[in-house]
MOPAC internal coordinates of N, CA, C and O (Angstrom, degrees):
PM7 1SCF
backbone

  N    0.0000 0     0.00 0     0.00 0    0    0    0
  C    1.4406 1     0.00 0     0.00 0    1    0    0
  C    1.5177 1   110.41 1     0.00 0    2    1    0
  O    1.2310 1   120.44 1   139.77 1    3    2    1
  N    1.3231 1   116.76 1   -40.23 1    3    2    1
  C    1.4599 1   120.05 1   178.14 1    5    3    2
  C    1.5236 1   109.68 1   -60.79 1    6    5    3
  O    1.2310 1   120.78 1   139.91 1    7    6    5
  N    1.3304 1   116.11 1   -40.09 1    7    6    5
  C    1.4617 1   120.95 1   177.63 1    9    7    6
  C    1.5336 1   110.34 1   -57.28 1   10    9    7
  O    1.2310 1   120.34 1   135.79 1   11   10    9
  N    1.3061 1   116.95 1   -44.21 1   11   10    9
  C    1.4606 1   121.43 1  -178.78 1   13   11   10
  C    1.5225 1   110.78 1   -62.43 1   14   13   11
  O    1.2310 1   120.41 1   137.11 1   15   14   13
  N    1.3045 1   116.82 1   -42.89 1   15   14   13
  C    1.4692 1   121.08 1   179.23 1   17   15   14
  C    1.5265 1   110.25 1   -67.36 1   18   17   15
  O    1.2310 1   121.07 1   134.20 1   19   18   17
  N    1.3233 1   115.56 1   -45.80 1   19   18   17
  C    1.4606 1   121.26 1  -174.79 1   21   19   18
  C    1.5270 1   112.88 1   -69.52 1   22   21   19
  O    1.2310 1   119.88 1   138.59 1   23   22   21
  N    1.3148 1   117.83 1   -41.41 1   23   22   21
  C    1.4600 1   122.14 1  -172.89 1   25   23   22
  C    1.5262 1   114.41 1   -87.61 1   26   25   23
  O    1.2310 1   120.03 1   169.65 1   27   26   25
  N    1.3033 1   117.54 1   -10.35 1   27   26   25
  C    1.4584 1   120.45 1  -175.92 1   29   27   26
  C    1.5233 1   111.14 1   -96.53 1   30   29   27
  O    1.2310 1   121.30 1   -30.55 1   31   30   29
  N    1.3077 1   115.13 1   149.45 1   31   30   29
  C    1.4621 1   120.20 1   173.18 1   33   31   30
  C    1.5241 1   111.02 1   -85.25 1   34   33   31
  O    1.2310 1   120.73 1   175.57 1   35   34   33
  N    1.3158 1   116.20 1    -4.43 1   35   34   33
  C    1.4582 1   122.00 1  -179.08 1   37   35   34
  C    1.5288 1   110.69 1   -77.60 1   38   37   35
  O    1.2310 1   121.22 1   -26.71 1   39   38   37
  N    1.3189 1   115.28 1   153.29 1   39   38   37
  C    1.4592 1   122.16 1   168.63 1   41   39   38
  C    1.5147 1   106.26 1  -124.09 1   42   41   39
  O    1.2310 1   120.91 1   -55.39 1   43   42   41
  N    1.3245 1   115.86 1   124.61 1   43   42   41
  C    1.4579 1   120.55 1  -173.56 1   45   43   42
  C    1.5140 1   112.15 1  -117.27 1   46   45   43
  O    1.2310 1   121.69 1   -28.19 1   47   46   45
  N    1.3316 1   114.36 1   151.81 1   47   46   45
  C    1.4562 1   120.10 1   164.15 1   49   47   46
  C    1.5252 1   105.48 1   -75.78 1   50   49   47
  O    1.2310 1   119.27 1   -13.42 1   51   50   49
  N    1.3306 1   119.00 1   166.58 1   51   50   49
  C    1.4691 1   119.43 1   177.13 1   53   51   50
  C    1.5256 1   113.19 1   -54.51 1   54   53   51
  O    1.2310 1   119.81 1   138.92 1   55   54   53
  N    1.3080 1   117.97 1   -41.08 1   55   54   53
  C    1.4663 1   121.23 1  -179.74 1   57   55   54
  C    1.5230 1   111.28 1   -65.73 1   58   57   55
  O    1.2310 1   120.33 1   137.98 1   59   58   57
  N    1.3211 1   116.98 1   -42.02 1   59   58   57
  C    1.4602 1   120.98 1   178.14 1   61   59   58
  C    1.5301 1   111.39 1   -65.66 1   62   61   59
  O    1.2310 1   120.54 1   144.32 1   63   62   61
  N    1.3337 1   116.58 1   -35.68 1   63   62   61
  C    1.4549 1   120.40 1   178.39 1   65   63   62
  C    1.5315 1   110.83 1   -65.56 1   66   65   63
  O    1.2310 1   119.92 1   137.45 1   67   66   65
  N    1.3142 1   117.75 1   -42.55 1   67   66   65
  C    1.4666 1   121.26 1   177.42 1   69   67   66
  C    1.5239 1   110.08 1   -59.45 1   70   69   67
  O    1.2310 1   120.27 1   138.47 1   71   70   69
  N    1.3121 1   117.08 1   -41.53 1   71   70   69
  C    1.4701 1   121.19 1   177.64 1   73   71   70
  C    1.5318 1   110.92 1   -64.85 1   74   73   71
  O    1.2310 1   120.27 1   137.30 1   75   74   73
  N    1.3354 1   117.10 1   -42.70 1   75   74   73
  C    1.4714 1   120.81 1   178.56 1   77   75   74
  C    1.5304 1   110.90 1   -63.56 1   78   77   75
  O    1.2310 1   120.37 1   142.47 1   79   78   77
  N    1.3217 1   116.89 1   -37.53 1   79   78   77
  C    1.4696 1   120.79 1   176.86 1   81   79   78
  C    1.5188 1   109.92 1   -62.66 1   82   81   79
  O    1.2310 1   120.43 1   133.61 1   83   82   81
  N    1.3264 1   116.78 1   -46.39 1   83   82   81
  C    1.4733 1   120.88 1   178.75 1   85   83   82
  C    1.5136 1   111.26 1   -60.45 1   86   85   83
  O    1.2310 1   120.52 1   138.45 1   87   86   85
  N    1.3186 1   116.61 1   -41.55 1   87   86   85
  C    1.4619 1   120.48 1  -179.60 1   89   87   86
  C    1.5250 1   112.25 1   -69.20 1   90   89   87
  O    1.2310 1   120.30 1   150.09 1   91   90   89
  N    1.3211 1   117.03 1   -29.91 1   91   90   89
  C    1.4633 1   121.50 1  -177.92 1   93   91   90
  C    1.5196 1   112.71 1   -84.89 1   94   93   91
  O    1.2310 1   120.16 1   133.81 1   95   94   93
  N    1.3418 1   117.30 1   -46.19 1   95   94   93
  C    1.4665 1   121.12 1  -171.97 1   97   95   94
  C    1.5225 1   114.57 1  -118.54 1   98   97   95
  O    1.2310 1   119.84 1   177.67 1   99   98   97
  N    1.3264 1   117.92 1    -2.33 1   99   98   97
  C    1.4604 1   120.75 1   179.90 1  101   99   98
  C    1.5190 1   111.95 1   102.34 1  102  101   99
  O    1.2310 1   121.67 1   -22.21 1  103  102  101
  N    1.3225 1   114.41 1   157.79 1  103  102  101
  C    1.4669 1   120.62 1  -174.99 1  105  103  102
  C    1.5228 1   113.75 1   -70.06 1  106  105  103
  O    1.2310 1   119.64 1   156.20 1  107  106  105
  N    1.3346 1   118.29 1   -23.80 1  107  106  105
  C    1.4620 1   121.17 1  -175.99 1  109  107  106
  C    1.5216 1   113.59 1  -101.78 1  110  109  107
  O    1.2310 1   119.80 1  -165.95 1  111  110  109
  N    1.3289 1   117.98 1    14.05 1  111  110  109
  C    1.4619 1   120.89 1  -178.09 1  113  111  110
  C    1.5308 1   110.19 1   -63.30 1  114  113  111
  O    1.2310 1   121.17 1   -35.50 1  115  114  113
  N    1.3283 1   115.37 1   144.50 1  115  114  113
  C    1.4576 1   122.93 1   174.33 1  117  115  114
  C    1.5233 1   108.04 1  -122.66 1  118  117  115
  O    1.2310 1   121.04 1   -26.30 1  119  118  117
  N    1.3132 1   115.61 1   153.70 1  119  118  117
  C    1.4538 1   121.60 1   179.68 1  121  119  118
  C    1.5102 1   109.14 1  -116.54 1  122  121  119
  O    1.2310 1   121.10 1   -24.14 1  123  122  121
  N    1.3129 1   115.49 1   155.86 1  123  122  121
  C    1.4549 1   120.27 1  -178.56 1  125  123  122
  C    1.5104 1   112.21 1  -119.33 1  126  125  123
  O    1.2310 1   121.76 1   -33.42 1  127  126  125
  N    1.3184 1   114.24 1   146.58 1  127  126  125
  C    1.4546 1   121.51 1   174.21 1  129  127  126
  C    1.5264 1   108.55 1   -93.72 1  130  129  127
  O    1.2310 1   120.06 1   -13.35 1  131  130  129
  N    1.3048 1   117.49 1   166.65 1  131  130  129
  C    1.4683 1   121.74 1   178.04 1  133  131  130
  C    1.5254 1   110.74 1   -59.11 1  134  133  131
  O    1.2310 1   120.11 1   154.37 1  135  134  133
  N    1.3156 1   117.39 1   -25.63 1  135  134  133
  C    1.4605 1   121.76 1   179.14 1  137  135  134
  C    1.5169 1   112.19 1   -72.77 1  138  137  135
  O    1.2310 1   120.39 1   168.41 1  139  138  137
  N    1.3380 1   116.86 1   -11.59 1  139  138  137
  C    1.4505 1   120.66 1  -179.37 1  141  139  138
  C    1.5180 1   113.84 1    96.82 1  142  141  139
  O    1.2310 1   119.94 1   176.74 1  143  142  141
  N    1.3232 1   117.71 1    -3.26 1  143  142  141
  C    1.4578 1   121.01 1   178.14 1  145  143  142
  C    1.5212 1   110.59 1   -77.87 1  146  145  143
  O    1.2310 1   120.58 1   -43.66 1  147  146  145
  N    1.3228 1   116.50 1   136.34 1  147  146  145
  C    1.4694 1   121.60 1   177.38 1  149  147  146
  C    1.5196 1   109.13 1  -106.03 1  150  149  147
  O    1.2310 1   120.87 1   -33.51 1  151  150  149
  N    1.3306 1   115.93 1   146.49 1  151  150  149
  C    1.4588 1   120.35 1   178.97 1  153  151  150
  C    1.5196 1   109.82 1  -148.36 1  154  153  151
  O    1.2310 1   120.11 1   -23.24 1  155  154  153
  N    1.3429 1   117.39 1   156.76 1  155  154  153
  C    1.4649 1   121.53 1  -178.72 1  157  155  154
  C    1.5264 1   112.07 1   -64.80 1  158  157  155
  O    1.2310 1   121.35 1   -22.23 1  159  158  157
  N    1.3140 1   115.02 1   157.77 1  159  158  157
  C    1.4686 1   121.50 1  -178.27 1  161  159  158
  C    1.5245 1   112.61 1   -57.32 1  162  161  159
  O    1.2310 1   120.07 1   150.97 1  163  162  161
  N    1.3211 1   117.46 1   -29.03 1  163  162  161
  C    1.4653 1   120.79 1  -178.45 1  165  163  162
  C    1.5260 1   112.68 1   -65.11 1  166  165  163
  O    1.2310 1   119.95 1   157.98 1  167  166  165
  N    1.3300 1   117.71 1   -22.02 1  167  166  165
  C    1.4574 1   121.49 1  -179.58 1  169  167  166
  C    1.5249 1   112.96 1  -101.30 1  170  169  167
  O    1.2310 1   120.16 1   171.84 1  171  170  169
  N    1.3131 1   117.29 1    -8.16 1  171  170  169
  C    1.4599 1   120.94 1  -174.16 1  173  171  170
  C    1.5249 1   112.52 1   -64.57 1  174  173  171
  O    1.2310 1   119.70 1   136.43 1  175  174  173
  N    1.3184 1   118.17 1   -43.57 1  175  174  173
  C    1.4592 1   120.19 1  -178.12 1  177  175  174
  C    1.5280 1   110.63 1   -65.33 1  178  177  175
  O    1.2310 1   119.75 1   135.88 1  179  178  177
  N    1.3293 1   118.08 1   -44.12 1  179  178  177
  C    1.4619 1   120.22 1   177.42 1  181  179  178
  C    1.5258 1   110.73 1   -59.01 1  182  181  179
  O    1.2310 1   120.83 1   140.00 1  183  182  181
  N    1.3427 1   116.02 1   -40.00 1  183  182  181
  C    1.4636 1   120.24 1   177.83 1  185  183  182
  C    1.5252 1   110.19 1   -61.64 1  186  185  183
  O    1.2310 1   120.09 1   132.24 1  187  186  185
  N    1.3304 1   117.43 1   -47.76 1  187  186  185
  C    1.4693 1   120.78 1  -178.90 1  189  187  186
  C    1.5259 1   111.87 1   -63.78 1  190  189  187
  O    1.2310 1   120.12 1   141.62 1  191  190  189
  N    1.3161 1   117.38 1   -38.38 1  191  190  189
  C    1.4679 1   120.75 1   177.81 1  193  191  190
  C    1.5265 1   110.08 1   -66.79 1  194  193  191
  O    1.2310 1   120.21 1   136.17 1  195  194  193
  N    1.3339 1   117.20 1   -43.83 1  195  194  193
  C    1.4718 1   120.58 1  -179.09 1  197  195  194
  C    1.5272 1   111.98 1   -64.78 1  198  197  195
  O    1.2310 1   120.06 1   153.56 1  199  198  197
  N    1.3306 1   117.50 1   -26.44 1  199  198  197
  C    1.4642 1   121.94 1   179.46 1  201  199  198
  C    1.5290 1   112.29 1   -94.00 1  202  201  199
  O    1.2310 1   120.25 1  -177.08 1  203  202  201
  N    1.3360 1   117.13 1     2.92 1  203  202  201
  C    1.4577 1   120.62 1   178.07 1  205  203  202
  C    1.5145 1   113.91 1    73.81 1  206  205  203
  O    1.2310 1   120.05 1  -158.03 1  207  206  205
  N    1.3260 1   117.51 1    21.97 1  207  206  205
  C    1.4674 1   121.36 1  -179.83 1  209  207  206
  C    1.5274 1   112.01 1   -95.78 1  210  209  207
  O    1.2310 1   120.24 1   159.06 1  211  210  209
  N    1.3090 1   117.15 1   -20.94 1  211  210  209
  C    1.4683 1   122.14 1   177.98 1  213  211  210
  C    1.5220 1   108.04 1  -138.46 1  214  213  211
  O    1.2310 1   121.45 1   -22.89 1  215  214  213
  N    1.3138 1   114.82 1   157.11 1  215  214  213
  C    1.4646 1   122.19 1   178.67 1  217  215  214
  C    1.5224 1   108.41 1  -139.24 1  218  217  215
  O    1.2310 1   121.06 1   -17.39 1  219  218  217
  N    1.3143 1   115.58 1   162.61 1  219  218  217
  C    1.4596 1   121.15 1   171.44 1  221  219  218
  C    1.5204 1   108.03 1  -105.48 1  222  221  219
  O    1.2310 1   120.75 1   -49.68 1  223  222  221
  N    1.3297 1   116.16 1   130.32 1  223  222  221
  C    1.4617 1   120.68 1   179.43 1  225  223  222
  C    1.5292 1   109.42 1   -73.32 1  226  225  223
  O    1.2310 1   120.94 1    -7.19 1  227  226  225
  N    1.3129 1   115.80 1   172.81 1  227  226  225
  C    1.4598 1   120.88 1   179.07 1  229  227  226
  C    1.5232 1   112.28 1   -59.20 1  230  229  227
  O    1.2310 1   120.59 1   150.83 1  231  230  229
  N    1.3456 1   116.47 1   -29.17 1  231  230  229
  C    1.4655 1   119.17 1   179.42 1  233  231  230
  C    1.5348 1   112.51 1   -93.61 1  234  233  231
  O    1.2310 1   120.25 1  -166.06 1  235  234  233
  N    1.3547 1   117.13 1    13.94 1  235  234  233
  C    1.4557 1   121.20 1   173.32 1  237  235  234
  C    1.5174 1   115.51 1    81.62 1  238  237  235
  O    1.2310 1   119.98 1  -162.15 1  239  238  237
  N    1.3321 1   117.64 1    17.85 1  239  238  237
  C    1.4626 1   121.67 1   179.42 1  241  239  238
  C    1.5287 1   109.82 1   -96.98 1  242  241  239
  O    1.2310 1   121.17 1   -30.85 1  243  242  241
  N    1.3251 1   115.38 1   149.15 1  243  242  241
  C    1.4588 1   122.14 1  -179.25 1  245  243  242
  C    1.5292 1   109.71 1   -83.21 1  246  245  243
  O    1.2310 1   120.75 1   -45.97 1  247  246  245
  N    1.3316 1   116.18 1   134.03 1  247  246  245
  C    1.4621 1   121.64 1   176.32 1  249  247  246
  C    1.5202 1   108.56 1  -140.95 1  250  249  247
  O    1.2310 1   120.73 1   -27.82 1  251  250  249
  N    1.3305 1   116.20 1   152.18 1  251  250  249
  C    1.4582 1   120.09 1   174.57 1  253  251  250
  C    1.5189 1   109.05 1   -75.82 1  254  253  251
  O    1.2310 1   120.58 1   -37.39 1  255  254  253
  N    1.3136 1   116.49 1   142.61 1  255  254  253
  C    1.4545 1   120.95 1   176.30 1  257  255  254
  C    1.5252 1   107.64 1   -69.15 1  258  257  255
  O    1.2310 1   119.39 1   -42.46 1  259  258  257
  N    1.3226 1   118.77 1   137.54 1  259  258  257
  C    1.4686 1   121.00 1  -176.28 1  261  259  258
  C    1.5317 1   114.39 1   -57.86 1  262  261  259
  O    1.2310 1   119.53 1   153.03 1  263  262  261
  N    1.3223 1   118.51 1   -26.97 1  263  262  261
  C    1.4640 1   120.46 1  -178.46 1  265  263  262
  C    1.5341 1   112.67 1   -98.47 1  266  265  263
  O    1.2310 1   119.92 1  -168.46 1  267  266  265
  N    1.3202 1   117.75 1    11.54 1  267  266  265
  C    1.4527 1   122.60 1  -176.10 1  269  267  266
  C    1.5201 1   111.80 1   -63.64 1  270  269  267
  O    1.2310 1   120.94 1   -43.49 1  271  270  269
  N    1.3586 1   115.81 1   136.51 1  271  270  269
  C    1.4571 1   122.28 1   175.95 1  273  271  270
  C    1.5222 1   108.06 1  -124.46 1  274  273  271
  O    1.2310 1   120.48 1   -36.77 1  275  274  273
  N    1.3194 1   116.69 1   143.23 1  275  274  273
  C    1.4595 1   122.21 1  -178.92 1  277  275  274
  C    1.5242 1   109.01 1  -104.60 1  278  277  275
  O    1.2310 1   120.57 1   -46.90 1  279  278  277
  N    1.3352 1   116.52 1   133.10 1  279  278  277
  C    1.4642 1   120.70 1   172.40 1  281  279  278
  C    1.5191 1   108.52 1   -91.19 1  282  281  279
  O    1.2310 1   119.72 1    -0.59 1  283  282  281
  N    1.3150 1   118.15 1   179.41 1  283  282  281
  C    1.4647 1   121.69 1  -179.83 1  285  283  282
  C    1.5204 1   113.17 1   -93.49 1  286  285  283
  O    1.2310 1   119.26 1  -176.81 1  287  286  285
  N    1.3302 1   119.01 1     3.19 1  287  286  285
  C    1.4512 1   121.43 1  -176.98 1  289  287  286
  C    1.5173 1   114.47 1   -61.45 1  290  289  287
  O    1.2310 1   120.29 1   156.27 1  291  290  289
  N    1.3232 1   117.05 1   -23.73 1  291  290  289
  C    1.4580 1   121.10 1  -177.95 1  293  291  290
  C    1.5342 1   112.87 1   -69.96 1  294  293  291
  O    1.2310 1   119.46 1   160.23 1  295  294  293
  N    1.3064 1   118.63 1   -19.77 1  295  294  293
  C    1.4563 1   121.09 1  -174.63 1  297  295  294
  C    1.5256 1   112.63 1   -63.01 1  298  297  295
  O    1.2310 1   119.90 1   148.44 1  299  298  297
  N    1.3336 1   117.79 1   -31.56 1  299  298  297
  C    1.4538 1   121.76 1  -179.98 1  301  299  298
  C    1.5198 1   112.55 1   -68.62 1  302  301  299
  O    1.2310 1   119.77 1   155.93 1  303  302  301
  N    1.3251 1   118.04 1   -24.07 1  303  302  301
  C    1.4530 1   121.88 1  -172.04 1  305  303  302
  C    1.5104 1   113.84 1  -103.68 1  306  305  303
  O    1.2310 1   119.68 1  -171.09 1  307  306  305
  N    1.3184 1   118.22 1     8.91 1  307  306  305
  C    1.4550 1   120.07 1   178.79 1  309  307  306
  C    1.5190 1   108.97 1   -69.32 1  310  309  307
  O    1.2310 1   120.91 1   -33.23 1  311  310  309
  N    1.3159 1   115.86 1   146.77 1  311  310  309
  C    1.4477 1   118.88 1   178.64 1  313  311  310
  C    1.4062 1   111.46 1   159.27 1  314  313  311
  O    1.2310 1   120.10 1   180.00 1  315  314  313

């Protein structure tokens, strides 16, 4: 999901981002945390916001936090 936000020229609301995720990776995609826990796409943005990796702008668009760092835990959950 971070890849989608980072590599795209698009700016999405949370709802638009969920739709873009479904269109990119499928409706049943799950994401993984560095701890190895997997969760549905609907919870991924809340997780990233709670960990300080993503923020919502004043106009309600999703952006990566400037100090965000990516671990390698996501590699196990690609598919």
